[in-house]
C-alpha positions in Angstrom: 12.5 -9.2 -15.0 9.5 -8.1 -17.0 11.8 -7.0 -19.9 13.8 -10.2 -19.7 10.6 -12.3 -20.0 9.4 -10.2 -23.0 12.8 -10.7 -24.7 13.0 -14.5 -24.0 9.5 -15.4 -24.8 9.3 -15.1 -28.6 6.5 -17.6 -28.4 4.3 -17.7 -25.3 1.6 -20.2 -24.2 -0.6 -17.2 -23.4 -1.5 -13.9 -25.0 0.6 -11.6 -22.8 0.5 -7.8 -22.6 3.4 -6.1 -20.7 2.5 -2.8 -19.1 5.0 -0.2 -17.8 3.7 2.9 -16.2 4.6 5.8 -13.9 3.5 7.3 -10.6 2.5 4.1 -8.7 3.6 5.6 -5.3 1.9 9.0 -5.4 -1.7 10.2 -5.2 -4.3 8.2 -7.1 -5.0 10.8 -9.8 -1.4 10.8 -11.0 -1.3 7.0 -11.3 -0.2 5.9 -14.8 -2.3 2.8 -14.8 -5.4 4.8 -13.8 -4.8 7.1 -16.7 -4.4 4.2 -19.1 -7.6 2.6 -17.8 -9.5 5.8 -18.6 -8.1 6.6 -22.1 -7.2 3.1 -23.5 -9.0 0.5 -21.4 -8.8 -1.9 -24.4 -5.1 -2.2 -23.8 -5.8 -3.7 -20.3 -8.5 -6.1 -21.4 -7.6 -9.6 -20.2 -8.6 -12.6 -18.1 -5.9 -12.2 -15.5 -3.2 -9.8 -14.3 0.0 -10.2 -12.3 1.6 -7.2 -10.5 5.3 -7.8 -10.1 5.3 -6.5 -6.6 7.8 -7.7 -4.0 6.2 -10.7 -2.3 9.1 -12.9 -1.5 8.1 -15.2 -4.4 4.8 -16.0 -2.7 1.4 -15.1 -4.3 -0.2 -12.3 -2.3 -3.9 -11.8 -2.8 -5.9 -8.6 -3.0 -4.5 -5.4 -1.3 -5.3 -3.0 1.4 -6.9 0.4 0.7 -5.0 3.5 1.6 -6.3 6.9 2.8 -4.3 10.0 3.7 -5.9 12.8 5.7 -4.9 15.9 7.6 -6.3 16.2 11.1 -6.3 19.8 12.2 -6.0 21.2 15.7 -7.1 24.8 16.0 -5.9 27.5 18.4 -5.6 31.3 18.7 -2.5 33.3 17.9 -0.8 35.4 20.6 2.6 36.8 21.4 4.7 34.2 23.1 5.4 36.7 25.9 1.7 36.7 26.6 0.9 33.1 25.7 -2.1 33.0 28.1 -3.9 35.3 25.8 -3.9 32.7 23.0 -4.4 29.0 22.6 -1.5 26.8 21.4 -2.6 24.6 18.6 0.6 22.5 18.8 -0.2 21.6 22.4 -3.8 20.8 21.4 -2.5 18.4 18.8 -1.4 16.1 21.6 -5.0 14.9 21.8 -4.7 13.7 18.2 -1.6 11.8 19.0 -3.3 10.3 22.0 -6.0 8.9 19.7 -3.4 7.4 17.4 -1.4 5.8 20.3 -4.6 4.2 21.7 -6.0 3.1 18.3 -6.8 -0.7 18.1 -6.3 -1.9 14.6 -8.6 -4.6 13.1 -7.1 -7.8 11.8 -10.0 -9.2 9.7 -9.9 -12.4 7.7 -11.1 -11.7 4.1 -11.7 -14.7 1.8 -9.4 -16.8 4.0 -6.5 -14.3 4.1 -5.5 -12.3 7.2 -5.2 -8.6 6.8 -3.9 -6.1 9.4 -5.1 -2.5 9.3 -3.1 0.4 10.5 -3.6 4.1 11.4 -0.5 6.2 11.9 0.8 9.7 11.9 3.2 10.2 8.9 3.8 13.9 9.3 3.2 17.0 11.5 3.4 20.7 10.8 2.7 23.8 12.7 4.2 27.1 13.9 4.2 30.7 12.7 7.4 32.3 14.1 9.7 31.9 17.1 7.7 34.4 19.1 4.1 33.5 18.1 1.7 31.1 19.7 0.5 29.0 16.7 -3.2 28.9 15.8 -3.0 25.7 13.7 -1.3 22.3 13.8 -1.8 19.7 11.2 -1.2 16.0 11.8 -1.0 14.0 8.6 -2.3 10.4 9.0 -2.3 7.3 6.8 -5.0 4.7 7.2 -4.4 1.3 5.6 -7.7 -0.5 5.6 -8.7 -4.1 4.8 -10.5 -4.8 1.5 -13.8 -5.5 3.3 -14.1 -1.7 3.8 -14.9 0.5 0.8 -13.2 3.9 0.4 -16.3 5.6 1.6 -16.5 3.5 4.7 -12.8 4.2 5.4 -13.4 7.9 5.2 -16.4 7.7 7.5 -14.3 5.7 10.0 -11.5 8.3 10.0 -14.1 11.1 10.6 -15.5 9.1 13.5 -12.1 8.4 15.0 -11.2 12.1 14.9 -14.6 13.4 15.9 -14.1 17.0 17.2 -11.2 17.9 14.9 -11.3 19.2 11.4 -10.5 16.4 8.9 -9.4 17.0 5.3 -9.1 13.9 3.1 -6.1 14.3 0.9 -6.2 11.1 -1.1 -7.9 7.7 -1.0 -7.7 4.5 -3.0 -9.8 1.5 -2.3 -8.4 -2.0 -1.9 -9.1 -5.2 -3.6 -10.5 -8.5 -2.3 -8.3 -11.5 -2.9 -10.4 -13.2 -5.6 -8.2 -16.3 -5.5 -11.2 -18.5 -6.2 -11.3 -17.2 -9.8 -10.1 -20.0 -12.1 -7.2 -18.0 -13.6 -6.0 -16.9 -10.2 -6.3 -20.4 -8.7 -4.4 -21.9 -11.6 -1.6 -19.4 -11.1 -1.4 -20.0 -7.4 -1.1 -23.7 -8.0 1.6 -23.2 -10.6 3.7 -20.9 -8.3 3.3 -23.1 -5.2 3.3 -22.1 -1.6 0.4 -20.8 0.6 -0.9 -17.5 -0.6 -1.2 -14.6 1.9 -2.7 -11.1 2.1 -1.0 -8.2 0.5 -0.3 -5.7 3.3 -0.1 -2.6 1.2 -1.9 -0.9 -1.6 -1.1 -2.1 -5.2 -2.6 -1.7 -8.6 -4.4 -5.0 -8.3 -7.1 -2.6 -7.1 -7.2 -1.0 -10.6 -7.7 -4.4 -12.2 -10.3 -5.3 -9.6 -12.2 -2.2 -10.6 -12.1 -3.3 -14.2 -13.4 -6.8 -13.3 -10.1 -8.5 -14.0 -8.7 -11.0 -11.4 -5.2 -10.0 -10.3 -2.5 -11.1 -7.9 0.8 -9.8 -6.6 3.9 -11.9 -7.2 7.6 -11.0 -7.5 11.0 -11.0 -5.9 11.9 -9.0 -2.8 10.9 -9.2 0.9 7.8 -6.9 1.4 8.7 -6.5 5.1 11.9 -4.6 4.0 10.0 -2.1 1.8 10.9 1.5 2.7 13.4 0.4 5.3 17.2 1.2 5.3 17.8 -2.5 4.6 15.6 -2.7 1.5 17.1 -4.9 -1.2 16.3 -7.7 -3.6 18.4 -10.9 -3.7 19.6 -11.8 -7.2 18.8 -15.5 -6.5 15.2 -14.6 -5.8 14.9 -12.6 -9.0 16.2 -15.6 -10.9 13.8 -17.9 -9.1 10.8 -15.8 -9.9 11.9 -15.3 -13.5 12.2 -19.1 -13.9 8.8 -19.7 -12.4 7.2 -17.1 -14.7 9.1 -18.4 -17.7 7.8 -21.9 -17.1 4.3 -20.7 -16.6 4.3 -18.7 -19.8 6.2 -21.1 -22.0 4.5 -23.6 -24.4 4.5 -27.1 -23.1 
């Protein structure tokens, strides 16, 4: 859609910069937009930014922050024939899973939009050999936090939740407050129509927020289908979003 807009709009009502970049879904330091903001911030200078994220053709404001951490259960190795001489770290990791099962996620309202935090195990690893009691088990967790928390506050929260276990922070990226009261953002919301909602996920609006540039998420595709087996984007929705963007960018 972005390429089609660039090809069709030989004359635009606004000064538009199209940005294509890599590594949006991996750790923060590999993010292409982050690299660009460091080496050529002038290319990103602007009054407003739109991330063509799947939003179901509804403007989604801000974004959650994301933190990945390893929570480590320790034990003591022993031969499995004499297991009582050791301490099984995999068994001990059950306490970490109990914390996750009992975790009560916040659902704060930030600048009028409702966010829903989440803390979940996304991986687990442990074991030495088929005849060894393991001395370490690592539970990888992902914390999606509302934009009223900073990255530092999110890290502190995770260390408090898993007090008593070793916690290693693998990656963290702060979120972005909605900022829909900014004139450029408010104007775009009015043009696209519908009631805006919170972005339940991390997106690069956070990069623009860090640069002091208002940004929103808007694009085809149901965000509730993201990373599911049924993930898809309806052609009709692509055409609808393209028509809306084309009308907004075209001279009157």
